[in-house]
C-alpha positions as CSV (number, residue, x, y, z in Angstrom):
1,X,119.6,52.5,76.1
2,X,122.8,54.7,75.1
3,X,121.1,55.5,71.9
4,X,118.0,56.5,73.4
5,X,120.0,58.7,75.9
6,X,121.8,60.4,73.2
7,X,118.5,61.2,71.2
8,X,117.1,62.9,74.3
9,X,120.2,64.8,74.7
10,X,120.2,66.1,71.2
11,X,116.5,66.8,71.6
12,X,117.3,68.7,74.7
13,X,120.0,70.7,72.8
14,X,117.6,71.7,70.0
15,X,114.9,72.6,72.5
16,X,117.4,75.2,74.2
17,X,118.4,76.6,70.7
18,X,121.4,74.7,69.9
19,X,121.9,72.4,67.0
20,X,122.8,68.6,66.7
21,X,125.7,67.6,64.6
22,X,124.5,67.1,60.9
23,X,126.6,66.0,57.8
24,X,129.0,68.9,58.5
25,X,129.4,68.7,62.2
26,X,128.4,71.5,64.4
27,X,130.0,71.9,67.7
28,X,127.5,70.9,70.4
29,X,129.9,71.6,73.5
30,X,132.4,74.4,74.5
31,X,134.4,71.6,76.3
32,X,138.3,72.0,76.1
33,X,140.1,69.0,74.8
34,X,143.8,68.5,75.2
35,X,145.8,65.9,73.2
36,X,149.4,65.1,74.1
37,X,151.9,62.8,72.6
38,X,155.1,62.2,74.6
39,X,158.4,61.1,73.4
40,X,158.4,57.4,72.8
41,X,161.4,56.8,70.6
42,X,160.4,54.7,67.5
43,X,156.7,54.6,68.5
44,X,156.1,58.2,68.6
45,X,154.9,58.4,65.0
46,X,152.4,55.7,65.6
47,X,151.1,57.5,68.7
48,X,150.8,60.8,66.7
49,X,148.7,59.0,64.4
50,X,146.5,57.6,67.1
51,X,146.2,61.2,68.5
52,X,145.3,62.6,65.0
53,X,142.4,60.2,65.0
54,X,141.1,61.3,68.4
55,X,141.4,64.9,67.3
56,X,139.5,64.2,64.2
57,X,136.6,62.8,66.4
58,X,136.9,65.6,69.1
59,X,136.8,68.4,66.6
60,X,133.4,67.3,65.4
61,X,131.9,68.2,68.9
62,X,134.0,71.0,69.9
63,X,136.1,73.7,68.2
64,X,138.4,74.0,71.5
65,X,140.7,71.1,70.5
66,X,144.6,71.5,71.0
67,X,147.4,69.2,70.1
68,X,150.7,69.2,72.0
69,X,152.8,66.5,70.3
70,X,156.5,65.4,70.8
71,X,159.1,66.7,69.9
72,X,157.5,70.1,71.3
73,X,155.7,68.3,74.2
74,X,157.5,69.9,77.0
75,X,156.1,70.0,80.8
76,X,155.6,73.9,80.3
77,X,153.7,73.6,77.2
78,X,151.6,70.8,78.5
79,X,150.7,72.4,81.8
80,X,149.6,75.7,80.0
81,X,147.6,73.9,77.4
82,X,145.9,71.6,80.0
83,X,144.9,74.5,82.3
84,X,141.0,74.4,82.4
85,X,140.7,71.3,80.1
86,X,138.0,69.2,80.2
87,X,139.2,66.2,78.5
88,X,143.0,65.3,78.5
89,X,144.3,62.5,76.3
90,X,148.1,61.1,76.5
91,X,149.8,58.6,74.5
92,X,153.3,58.0,75.7
93,X,155.5,56.3,78.2
94,X,154.3,55.2,81.5
95,X,156.3,55.0,84.7
96,X,154.3,53.8,87.6
97,X,154.7,52.0,91.1
98,X,155.0,49.6,92.1
99,X,157.9,48.7,89.5
100,X,161.3,47.0,89.4
101,X,162.8,50.7,89.8
102,X,163.8,52.5,92.8
103,X,161.2,53.5,95.0
104,X,160.5,57.1,95.5
105,X,157.7,57.9,98.3
106,X,157.0,61.2,96.7
107,X,156.5,59.6,93.1
108,X,158.4,62.5,91.6
109,X,158.9,60.7,88.3
110,X,156.2,58.2,88.6
111,X,152.5,58.3,87.9
112,X,152.2,61.0,85.3
113,X,153.6,62.1,81.7
114,X,156.8,61.1,79.8
115,X,157.3,64.3,77.8
116,X,160.1,66.0,76.0
117,X,163.4,67.1,77.6
118,X,163.3,71.0,77.2
119,X,167.0,70.8,76.6
120,X,167.0,68.0,74.0
121,X,163.7,68.2,71.9
122,X,163.6,64.7,70.2
123,X,161.3,61.9,69.9
124,X,164.1,59.7,71.2
125,X,164.6,61.6,74.6
126,X,162.0,61.7,77.5
127,X,161.7,63.1,80.9
128,X,159.1,61.9,83.3
129,X,157.0,64.2,85.1
130,X,155.2,62.2,88.0
131,X,152.3,62.7,90.5
132,X,153.7,66.1,92.0
133,X,153.7,67.6,88.6
134,X,150.3,66.4,87.0
135,X,148.8,67.4,90.5
136,X,149.0,70.9,89.4
137,X,147.4,70.8,86.0
138,X,144.2,72.7,87.1
139,X,141.8,70.8,85.1
140,X,137.9,71.9,84.7
141,X,135.4,70.7,87.0
142,X,134.4,67.1,86.3
143,X,137.4,66.6,83.8
144,X,138.5,63.3,82.7
145,X,142.0,62.0,81.7
146,X,142.4,59.4,79.1
147,X,145.7,57.4,79.1
148,X,146.6,55.4,76.1
149,X,149.0,52.3,75.7
150,X,150.9,53.3,78.9
151,X,152.9,50.9,81.0
152,X,151.7,50.6,84.4
153,X,148.8,52.9,84.4
154,X,146.2,50.0,84.0
155,X,148.0,47.7,86.0
156,X,150.1,46.2,83.5
157,X,153.9,45.8,83.5
158,X,156.4,46.6,80.7
159,X,156.6,44.5,77.6
160,X,158.6,41.5,78.8
161,X,158.4,42.2,82.3
162,X,157.1,40.2,85.0
163,X,153.2,39.8,84.8
164,X,151.8,41.4,88.1
165,X,149.9,40.1,90.9
166,X,146.2,41.1,91.5
167,X,147.5,43.3,94.6
168,X,150.1,44.8,92.5
169,X,148.1,45.6,89.5
170,X,145.5,47.5,91.8
171,X,148.1,49.5,93.6
172,X,149.4,50.7,90.1
173,X,146.1,51.7,89.0
174,X,145.4,53.5,92.3
175,X,148.7,55.4,92.1
176,X,148.8,56.4,88.8
177,X,145.3,58.2,89.0
178,X,146.1,60.0,92.3
179,X,148.1,62.8,90.9
180,X,145.4,63.5,88.0
181,X,142.5,63.4,90.6
182,X,144.6,65.8,92.7
183,X,144.7,68.0,89.6
184,X,141.0,68.3,89.0
185,X,140.0,65.3,87.3
186,X,137.0,63.3,88.3
187,X,137.9,60.3,86.3
188,X,140.9,58.7,85.1
189,X,140.8,55.8,82.4
190,X,143.7,53.9,81.1
191,X,143.4,51.5,78.1
192,X,146.4,49.5,77.1
193,X,145.2,48.4,73.7
194,X,142.0,49.5,72.9
195,X,142.2,52.9,71.3
196,X,140.7,56.1,72.9
197,X,138.4,57.5,69.9
198,X,135.5,55.5,71.2
199,X,135.7,57.4,74.5
200,X,135.8,60.6,72.8
201,X,132.8,59.8,70.7
202,X,131.0,58.5,73.8
203,X,131.7,61.6,76.0
204,X,130.1,63.9,73.5
205,X,127.2,61.7,72.0
206,X,125.7,59.8,75.1
207,X,124.5,60.9,78.2
208,X,125.4,57.9,80.8
209,X,127.9,57.4,83.6
210,X,131.5,57.4,82.9
211,X,131.5,53.8,84.3
212,X,128.9,52.7,81.7
213,X,130.9,54.6,79.0
214,X,134.0,52.5,80.1
215,X,131.9,49.3,79.9
216,X,130.8,50.2,76.5
217,X,133.7,50.1,74.4
218,X,134.7,47.2,72.1
219,X,137.5,45.9,74.2
220,X,135.5,45.6,77.3
221,X,136.1,41.8,78.7
222,X,133.4,41.8,81.4
223,X,136.0,40.5,83.9
224,X,135.4,43.6,86.1
225,X,136.6,43.9,89.6
226,X,136.1,46.9,91.6
227,X,137.8,48.3,94.7
228,X,137.9,51.5,96.8
229,X,140.7,53.7,96.1
230,X,143.2,53.9,99.1
231,X,145.0,56.8,97.5
232,X,142.0,58.9,96.5
233,X,139.4,58.6,99.2
234,X,135.9,58.7,98.1
235,X,136.8,57.2,94.5
236,X,136.2,54.0,93.1
237,X,138.7,52.0,90.9
238,X,137.8,49.4,88.2
239,X,139.8,46.8,86.5
240,X,138.7,44.7,83.4
241,X,141.8,42.3,82.7
242,X,141.9,40.3,79.6
243,X,141.3,37.0,81.7
244,X,140.3,36.6,85.2
245,X,143.7,35.4,86.0
246,X,145.6,38.5,84.5
247,X,146.0,40.8,81.6
248,X,145.6,44.2,83.3
249,X,145.0,46.4,80.3
250,X,141.9,48.5,81.3
251,X,141.3,50.5,84.3
252,X,139.1,53.3,85.4
253,X,139.2,55.4,88.6
254,X,136.2,57.7,89.3
255,X,133.3,58.6,91.3
256,X,130.5,56.5,90.1
257,X,128.1,59.5,89.7
258,X,130.1,61.4,87.1
259,X,128.7,61.3,83.6
260,X,129.6,62.1,80.1
261,X,127.3,65.0,80.3
262,X,129.1,66.4,83.2
263,X,132.6,66.1,81.8
264,X,131.6,67.8,78.5
265,X,129.2,70.4,79.8
266,X,126.7,69.6,77.5
267,X,123.7,69.7,79.7
268,X,124.9,71.9,82.6
269,X,122.4,73.4,85.2
270,X,118.9,73.3,83.9
271,X,117.6,75.2,86.6
272,X,118.8,78.7,85.6
273,X,116.6,81.3,84.3
274,X,116.9,82.0,80.6
275,X,117.7,86.1,79.5
276,X,115.0,85.9,77.0
277,X,111.4,84.5,76.9
278,X,111.2,80.8,76.1
279,X,107.8,79.7,74.2
280,X,106.8,77.2,75.1
281,X,108.3,77.6,78.5
282,X,107.9,79.4,81.9
283,X,107.5,82.9,83.1
284,X,106.1,84.9,85.9
285,X,104.0,88.1,85.9
286,X,106.1,91.2,86.2
287,X,105.8,93.8,89.1
288,X,103.6,95.4,90.0
289,X,101.4,93.4,87.8
290,X,100.8,91.8,84.4
291,X,97.4,92.7,82.5
292,X,95.9,89.6,80.9
293,X,93.3,89.8,78.1
294,X,90.8,87.3,76.9
295,X,92.2,87.6,73.1
296,X,95.3,88.1,71.4
297,X,93.7,91.5,70.0
298,X,92.7,92.8,73.4
299,X,93.6,95.9,74.8
300,X,92.3,98.7,76.9
301,X,91.7,100.9,73.8
302,X,89.6,98.2,72.4
303,X,87.4,98.2,75.1
304,X,88.4,94.9,76.4
305,X,88.7,94.6,80.2
306,X,92.2,93.1,81.3
307,X,92.8,91.2,84.4
308,X,95.8,92.1,86.5
309,X,98.1,89.1,87.4
310,X,99.9,89.8,90.7
311,X,103.5,90.0,90.4
312,X,105.3,86.8,90.7
313,X,102.4,84.8,89.2
314,X,103.8,81.7,87.9
315,X,102.7,81.1,84.3
316,X,103.2,78.6,81.4
317,X,104.0,80.4,78.1
318,X,102.1,78.3,75.5
319,X,102.7,80.0,72.2
320,X,103.3,83.3,70.4
321,X,99.7,84.5,69.6
322,X,100.9,87.8,67.9
323,X,104.4,88.5,66.8
324,X,106.4,91.5,68.0
325,X,106.0,94.7,65.6
326,X,108.0,97.8,65.6
327,X,105.6,99.4,67.8
328,X,104.4,96.6,70.0
329,X,105.7,93.7,71.7
330,X,104.6,90.0,71.0
331,X,101.4,88.9,72.6
332,X,102.1,85.3,74.5
333,X,99.5,82.9,75.3
334,X,99.8,81.8,78.8
335,X,98.0,79.6,81.4
336,X,98.5,79.4,85.1
337,X,101.1,77.0,86.4
338,X,99.5,76.7,89.9
339,X,96.1,78.0,89.2
340,X,94.4,76.3,86.2
341,X,91.6,79.1,85.9
342,X,94.5,81.4,84.5
343,X,94.2,81.3,80.8
344,X,94.6,84.5,78.6
345,X,97.2,86.5,76.6
346,X,99.9,88.8,78.2
347,X,102.3,91.3,76.3
348,X,105.9,89.5,76.2
349,X,107.3,92.8,78.0
350,X,105.2,92.2,80.9
351,X,106.7,88.6,81.5
352,X,109.9,87.6,83.3
353,X,111.5,84.8,81.8
354,X,111.9,81.6,84.1
355,X,113.4,78.3,84.2
356,X,112.2,76.6,81.1
357,X,114.4,73.2,80.6
358,X,113.5,70.1,82.1
359,X,115.5,68.3,84.6
360,X,118.1,65.7,83.6
361,X,119.7,62.9,85.3
362,X,123.6,63.4,85.0
363,X,124.8,60.5,87.3
364,X,124.0,57.4,88.8
365,X,125.6,55.4,91.5
366,X,124.0,52.2,93.2
367,X,127.4,50.7,94.2
368,X,127.4,47.2,93.7
369,X,123.5,47.1,93.6
370,X,123.4,44.1,95.9
371,X,122.7,43.9,99.5
372,X,121.9,41.4,102.1
373,X,119.1,42.5,104.7
374,X,119.5,39.4,106.9
375,X,120.4,41.1,110.1
376,X,124.3,40.6,110.2
377,X,125.3,44.1,110.3
378,X,126.8,44.2,106.8
379,X,125.1,45.5,104.0
380,X,121.8,45.9,105.4
381,X,120.6,48.5,103.2
382,X,120.9,49.5,99.6
383,X,121.4,53.3,98.6
384,X,121.1,54.8,95.3
385,X,122.7,58.2,94.5
386,X,121.3,60.1,91.6
387,X,122.9,63.5,90.6
388,X,120.1,65.7,88.7
389,X,120.8,68.6,86.6
390,X,118.8,70.8,89.2
391,X,116.9,70.5,92.6
392,X,113.8,68.3,92.0
393,X,111.1,67.0,94.2
394,X,111.6,63.1,93.7
395,X,109.7,59.7,94.4
396,X,111.8,56.6,94.6
397,X,110.0,53.4,94.1
398,X,111.2,49.7,94.4
399,X,109.2,47.0,92.8
400,X,109.6,43.2,92.7
401,X,109.4,41.1,89.4
402,X,105.5,41.1,89.7
403,X,105.4,44.9,89.5
404,X,104.4,45.4,93.1
405,X,105.8,48.3,95.2
406,X,107.9,46.8,98.0
407,X,109.8,50.1,99.1
408,X,109.3,53.9,98.5
409,X,110.8,57.1,99.7
410,X,110.6,60.9,98.7
411,X,112.5,63.8,99.1
412,X,113.9,67.1,97.4
413,X,117.4,68.3,96.1
414,X,119.7,68.0,93.2
415,X,121.9,65.3,94.9
416,X,119.4,62.5,95.6
417,X,120.3,59.6,98.0
418,X,117.6,57.2,98.3
419,X,117.8,54.0,100.6
420,X,115.8,50.9,100.7
421,X,115.9,48.3,103.6
422,X,114.9,45.3,102.0
423,X,112.0,45.1,104.3
424,X,108.2,44.8,103.9
425,X,106.2,45.0,107.3
426,X,109.7,44.4,108.9
427,X,110.3,41.0,107.1
428,X,113.0,40.7,104.5
429,X,112.0,40.3,101.0
430,X,113.0,37.2,99.2
431,X,116.3,36.9,97.4
432,X,116.2,38.0,93.7
433,X,116.3,41.1,91.4
434,X,114.3,44.1,91.9
435,X,113.7,47.3,90.1
436,X,114.0,50.6,91.2
437,X,112.8,54.0,89.5
438,X,113.4,57.5,90.7
439,X,111.3,60.5,89.2
440,X,112.1,64.1,89.8
441,X,110.1,67.0,89.0
442,X,111.6,70.7,89.0
443,X,109.6,73.5,90.7
444,X,108.6,74.9,87.4
445,X,107.2,71.6,86.3
446,X,109.0,71.4,83.3
447,X,109.2,67.7,83.0
448,X,110.4,64.6,84.9
449,X,113.9,63.5,85.0
450,X,113.8,59.7,85.3
451,X,116.4,57.0,86.5
452,X,116.0,53.2,86.6
453,X,118.0,50.4,87.6
454,X,118.2,47.1,89.3
455,X,119.0,45.8,92.7
456,X,119.9,42.4,93.8
457,X,118.9,41.1,97.2
458,X,121.4,38.2,97.8
459,X,121.4,36.4,101.4
460,X,123.4,33.2,100.0
461,X,126.9,33.2,101.1
462,X,129.9,32.5,98.7
463,X,132.2,29.6,99.2
464,X,135.9,28.6,98.7
465,X,136.3,25.7,96.4
466,X,139.9,25.4,96.5
467,X,143.2,26.6,98.3
468,X,146.4,26.1,96.4
469,X,148.9,24.7,97.8
470,X,147.0,23.2,100.5
471,X,150.1,21.9,102.2
472,X,152.7,23.5,104.3
473,X,155.0,25.8,102.0
474,X,158.4,27.5,103.4
475,X,159.3,31.1,102.6
476,X,161.9,33.5,103.9
477,X,160.8,37.1,104.3
478,X,164.2,38.6,105.1
479,X,164.5,41.0,102.5
480,X,167.0,39.6,100.2
481,X,164.6,39.4,97.3
482,X,164.3,35.7,97.0
483,X,161.1,34.0,98.4
484,X,160.0,37.2,100.4
485,X,156.6,36.8,99.9
486,X,154.3,33.7,99.7
487,X,151.3,33.6,97.4
488,X,148.1,31.3,98.3
489,X,145.6,30.7,95.5
490,X,142.1,30.8,96.6
491,X,139.2,30.0,94.3
492,X,135.8,31.6,95.3
493,X,132.4,31.2,93.5
494,X,131.6,34.8,93.6
495,X,133.0,38.2,93.1
496,X,133.8,40.2,96.1
497,X,136.5,40.2,98.6
498,X,138.7,37.7,100.5
499,X,139.2,38.4,104.4
500,X,142.4,37.0,105.3
501,X,143.7,36.1,108.9
502,X,147.2,34.8,109.6
503,X,147.7,33.3,113.2
504,X,150.6,32.0,114.8
505,X,150.9,28.6,116.6
506,X,148.9,30.0,119.6
507,X,146.2,30.9,117.3
508,X,146.9,34.6,118.0
509,X,146.2,36.8,115.0
510,X,149.6,38.3,113.6
511,X,148.1,39.8,110.2
512,X,144.8,40.4,108.6
513,X,144.4,41.4,104.7
514,X,141.4,42.2,102.7
515,X,141.9,41.2,98.9
516,X,139.6,42.1,96.2
517,X,138.3,39.0,94.3
518,X,136.7,37.9,91.2
519,X,134.8,34.8,90.7
520,X,137.4,32.1,90.2
521,X,141.1,31.7,91.4
522,X,142.5,34.8,93.2
523,X,146.0,35.2,94.9
524,X,146.6,36.2,98.4
525,X,150.2,37.5,98.9
526,X,151.8,37.6,102.4
527,X,155.2,39.4,102.9
528,X,155.9,37.8,106.2
529,X,155.0,41.0,108.1
530,X,152.6,41.4,111.0
531,X,149.9,44.2,111.5
532,X,152.6,46.2,113.0
533,X,154.9,46.0,110.0
534,X,157.6,43.7,111.6
535,X,158.9,40.5,110.1
536,X,157.3,37.6,112.2
537,X,159.4,35.3,114.1
538,X,160.3,31.8,112.4
539,X,157.5,29.1,113.0
540,X,154.5,27.7,111.4
541,X,151.4,29.9,110.8
542,X,148.0,29.4,109.6
543,X,146.5,31.3,106.9
544,X,142.8,31.3,106.7
545,X,140.6,32.7,103.9
546,X,137.0,33.7,104.2
547,X,135.1,34.6,101.1
548,X,132.7,37.7,101.2
549,X,130.5,38.6,98.3
550,X,129.3,42.0,96.9
551,X,126.3,41.6,99.0
552,X,128.3,41.2,102.3
553,X,127.7,37.7,102.8
554,X,130.5,35.7,104.3
555,X,131.0,32.1,103.5
556,X,133.0,29.3,105.3
557,X,136.8,29.8,105.5
558,X,139.5,27.7,104.3
559,X,142.9,27.2,105.9
560,X,146.7,26.1,104.9
561,X,149.7,26.1,106.9
562,X,152.7,28.5,106.2
563,X,156.4,27.8,107.5
564,X,158.3,30.9,107.9
565,X,162.2,30.3,108.3
566,X,164.3,33.3,108.1
567,X,167.5,31.5,109.1
568,X,169.2,31.5,105.5
569,X,169.3,34.2,103.0
570,X,171.2,36.7,100.7
571,X,172.4,33.6,98.6
572,X,174.4,35.4,95.8
573,X,176.8,34.7,92.9
574,X,179.1,37.7,92.0
575,X,178.9,36.8,88.2
576,X,176.4,36.2,85.5
577,X,178.8,33.7,83.9
578,X,182.5,32.9,84.3
579,X,184.6,30.7,82.0
580,X,187.8,29.2,83.9
581,X,187.8,26.1,81.6
582,X,189.8,28.0,78.8
583,X,192.6,28.4,81.2
584,X,193.3,32.0,80.5
585,X,193.7,35.2,82.4
586,X,190.0,36.1,82.3
587,X,187.1,35.4,84.4
588,X,188.8,32.4,86.4
589,X,186.5,32.5,89.5
590,X,183.3,33.6,90.9
591,X,182.3,34.4,94.5
592,X,179.3,32.7,96.3
593,X,178.0,34.0,99.6
594,X,175.1,33.8,101.9
595,X,174.0,35.2,105.3
596,X,173.0,33.2,108.5
597,X,170.6,35.2,110.9
598,X,171.8,32.8,113.8
599,X,174.1,29.9,114.2
600,X,173.7,26.9,112.2
601,X,175.0,23.8,110.7
602,X,175.5,24.0,107.0
603,X,176.2,22.0,104.0
604,X,177.3,23.8,100.8
605,X,177.4,22.2,97.4
606,X,177.6,22.4,93.7
607,X,174.9,20.5,91.7
608,X,174.7,20.1,88.0
609,X,171.7,20.6,85.7
610,X,169.9,17.5,86.6
611,X,170.5,18.2,90.6
612,X,173.4,15.9,91.2
613,X,176.1,16.9,93.4
614,X,179.4,17.3,91.8
615,X,181.2,19.1,94.5
616,X,180.7,19.5,98.3
617,X,182.4,22.6,99.8
618,X,181.0,22.1,103.4
619,X,179.4,19.0,104.7
620,X,177.4,19.6,108.0
621,X,179.8,22.2,109.4
622,X,178.8,24.5,112.1
623,X,178.8,28.3,111.2
624,X,178.4,31.4,113.2
625,X,175.7,34.0,112.2
626,X,176.7,36.4,109.5
627,X,178.0,36.4,106.1
628,X,180.0,33.5,104.6
629,X,181.7,33.4,101.0
630,X,183.4,31.0,98.8
631,X,185.5,31.8,95.9
632,X,184.7,28.9,93.5
633,X,187.3,28.3,90.6
634,X,185.0,25.8,88.5
635,X,187.0,22.8,89.8
636,X,185.9,19.4,91.0
637,X,187.2,17.6,94.0
638,X,190.1,15.9,91.9
639,X,191.3,19.5,90.7
640,X,189.9,19.1,87.1
641,X,187.6,21.5,85.5
642,X,184.0,20.7,85.7
643,X,182.3,20.7,82.2
644,X,180.9,23.9,80.8
645,X,177.3,24.4,81.6
646,X,174.7,25.4,84.0
647,X,174.9,24.6,87.7
648,X,173.5,25.6,91.3
649,X,175.2,26.6,94.4
650,X,173.2,25.2,97.0
651,X,173.0,25.9,100.9
652,X,171.1,23.8,103.1
653,X,171.1,25.1,107.1
654,X,169.6,23.9,110.3
655,X,169.5,25.3,113.8
656,X,168.0,21.9,115.0
657,X,164.6,23.3,114.7
658,X,164.1,24.4,111.3
659,X,165.9,23.4,108.1
660,X,166.0,25.4,104.8
661,X,167.7,25.1,101.7
662,X,168.4,27.8,99.0
663,X,170.2,27.8,95.6
664,X,171.8,30.4,93.2
665,X,172.4,29.9,89.7
666,X,176.3,29.2,88.6
667,X,176.9,29.2,84.9
668,X,180.2,28.2,83.5
669,X,180.3,29.2,79.8
670,X,182.0,32.0,77.6
671,X,178.3,33.4,77.2
672,X,175.2,33.4,79.1
673,X,172.5,33.0,76.6
674,X,168.9,34.1,77.0
675,X,165.8,33.8,74.6
676,X,162.7,35.7,74.6
677,X,160.8,32.5,74.1
678,X,161.4,29.1,75.1
679,X,159.2,27.6,72.2
680,X,160.2,29.4,68.9
681,X,158.3,28.7,65.8
682,X,159.3,28.8,62.2
683,X,158.8,32.2,60.7
684,X,158.5,33.7,64.0
685,X,160.8,36.3,65.6
686,X,163.1,35.5,68.5
687,X,165.4,37.8,70.5
688,X,168.7,36.4,71.9
689,X,170.5,38.2,74.3
690,X,174.2,37.1,75.2
691,X,176.2,38.2,78.5
692,X,180.0,37.5,77.7
693,X,181.9,36.0,80.6
694,X,185.1,37.5,79.5
695,X,186.2,40.9,78.0
696,X,185.5,40.8,74.2
697,X,187.5,42.2,71.2
698,X,185.8,42.8,68.0
699,X,182.4,41.7,67.1
700,X,179.9,39.0,68.5
701,X,178.1,36.8,65.9
702,X,175.0,34.7,66.5
703,X,174.7,31.6,64.4
704,X,171.2,30.0,63.7
705,X,171.0,26.1,62.7
706,X,167.6,25.0,61.9
707,X,166.8,21.3,60.9
708,X,167.1,21.1,57.0
709,X,168.2,24.7,56.4
710,X,171.9,25.9,56.2
711,X,173.4,27.7,59.3
712,X,173.1,31.4,58.8
713,X,174.4,34.3,61.2
714,X,174.0,37.8,62.1
715,X,176.1,40.2,64.1
716,X,174.8,40.9,67.5
717,X,174.1,44.6,68.7
718,X,176.4,45.6,71.7
719,X,174.0,47.1,74.5
720,X,176.2,47.4,77.4
721,X,180.1,46.6,78.2
722,X,179.4,42.8,78.3
723,X,175.7,42.3,76.9
724,X,174.9,41.7,73.2
725,X,171.5,41.2,71.5
726,X,170.0,40.3,68.1
727,X,166.5,39.8,66.9
728,X,166.0,37.3,64.1
729,X,163.2,35.8,62.2
730,X,163.4,32.0,61.8
731,X,163.1,30.4,58.3
732,X,160.0,28.7,57.2
733,X,160.0,25.1,56.0
734,X,162.8,22.7,56.9
735,X,162.4,19.7,59.2
736,X,161.1,18.8,62.6
737,X,163.5,19.0,65.5
738,X,165.3,21.7,67.4
739,X,166.9,25.1,66.5
740,X,170.4,25.8,67.7
741,X,171.6,29.1,68.6
742,X,175.5,29.6,68.7
743,X,177.0,32.9,70.1
744,X,180.6,33.4,69.0
745,X,183.4,36.0,69.7
746,X,187.0,36.5,70.6
747,X,188.2,37.4,74.1
748,X,190.4,40.7,74.7
749,X,193.6,38.2,73.9
750,X,191.9,37.0,70.7
751,X,190.9,33.5,71.8
752,X,187.9,32.2,70.1
753,X,184.9,31.2,72.2
754,X,181.7,30.2,71.7
755,X,178.5,28.9,73.6
756,X,175.3,27.0,72.3
757,X,171.6,27.1,73.4
758,X,169.0,24.4,71.7
759,X,165.4,24.9,71.8
760,X,162.5,22.8,70.5
761,X,161.3,24.2,67.0
762,X,157.6,24.6,66.5
């Protein structure tokens, strides 16, 4: 289909006097392409290489290609280059929202470019220019922005960051596109790992919707989910995750009618009149009249009588019967466009050139192409919008699988909207797939623009096959960052939406949500807030999920209970690790604290790694509302130090109606050690990060012991006042077993100290 479209496009270009690309590419477009590489530290050179590949592709089709690369990619240079651009391509850092960083309601540094700092032109220093900046780019009409390998833009997180929920991914996609759309773009594509060259090629060599282009690239996974943009009304967002459950590295936000031809301006408006006569083509007789002769050699002096064609007579120019000479114009064989009796020869200078190009379909939007004419008031009709390169008289037909016409409509215009109600004689048609065809002819009858597609009539409701967890779960939406939200997994048989209702014990609705859903498991996140934005009172609530498919059919709902308890929160530990066991002057205690929203009876304990209580600080003690703290010195009840290791400080609180427990990690070690993976393999890399409990003098070493291999070590890099990091590659060979990591250093008094971490070795 795309090859046929491309062939048709090149044929059109040849017909109007342009040349298609040959062995040495000839530009087929005047589109402006701007390729930007931001400052991305050690990755900058790789991104420059990717950008050069995109440049090599773009220059085949247009001579207007500009590079703006780090270390010279400042905002002023990028903005100047991007003005009036049809295609903007960017490789670099992405800084989106939601993210772990500080919220800025103006998105000043978010959802835009990471460029060079004008006062420090280096690949290693970047400055973010967010939505307010990119919204002033001033791009060309129908421009597209291509974002390559960015964090956040396609819904993804930073490497090593927490994987986003479906809701967070969709917010990131919507937010990242908003500024560019304000800046004139009609489409924003973010591709986290697929490369952008194929998009450049498709934009110039195919005539299809940008949505279909996005679907056509090699890394399309067919896990597509679409949703209406909140930030950019009228736009539709698409996501194609690596898996149905996550991996958000491909997205698109656009108006579905926009096409590759509209972006690169290869087709343009086909309804304009040319400045010179087109043969074969269309023309009209000049004023006051145009003499027409029976033969190409005819003239008044030859004795042949002419017939005067009234001014404005519409004609088809068939062929050049006699070429122009120094003394006379060319003679053109003409025929009547509206009057078939007209056939003769007219001097070229007595003809007025008129529109001689056939109309072309440049955009199609059938939405989900699914509807349900079942009288329930949802999705009762199906509309198809087709954008044509000029005004046409059009006919729209819908046929069933047997080829019988079951719906039709006619009209005129360049922006065609045809609607089918799915009824024949007032009765809904059967469920199934139907084919629609739209044909449009321009006023000069140059040819027919044709578009076709399919529509699915679907009146069967979807169903929820599982809700997890199905039993009551407690969460504490008190703003302390721990258990502030609760996620319910709902598995549905079809893509569409999940309509969520949350009701209190009296069955009064407190919150409604609509979540875009793929077929399979989908997460529904509730933050404990009502529709008015306030935290709901403590109590038991019922969450009901109703599936709705793409045709608007609603299935039976499924419910689960949720217990909201905000009694206890803000449980904290003042240190990442402390180390009282060595008895020196450093890091002797840590402070544990929590808050009560109302009076409660509290039990406060320290538990070891297997959950056993090793120390009880409070045992069923009544406490007032407010903050409570405890300076813990690492000692057991008998005054001796507890062994080094990882513990938890656990608080259980009850007000007589609700009981809730919460824990915070308490680590007593010289170093708190974290590994980039819990399942290292021989020959693979692993990053070890160590946070020291005490002030360190000198270097910190990491020693690695693998079974059957002699212990070896490296010096760790200091990345903050207390944090050290090293990335090592484990040895191959050896025996089965575990790998041991030992972090060693000396405190500020010169005392040697170390901590071990053991992991299974694959």
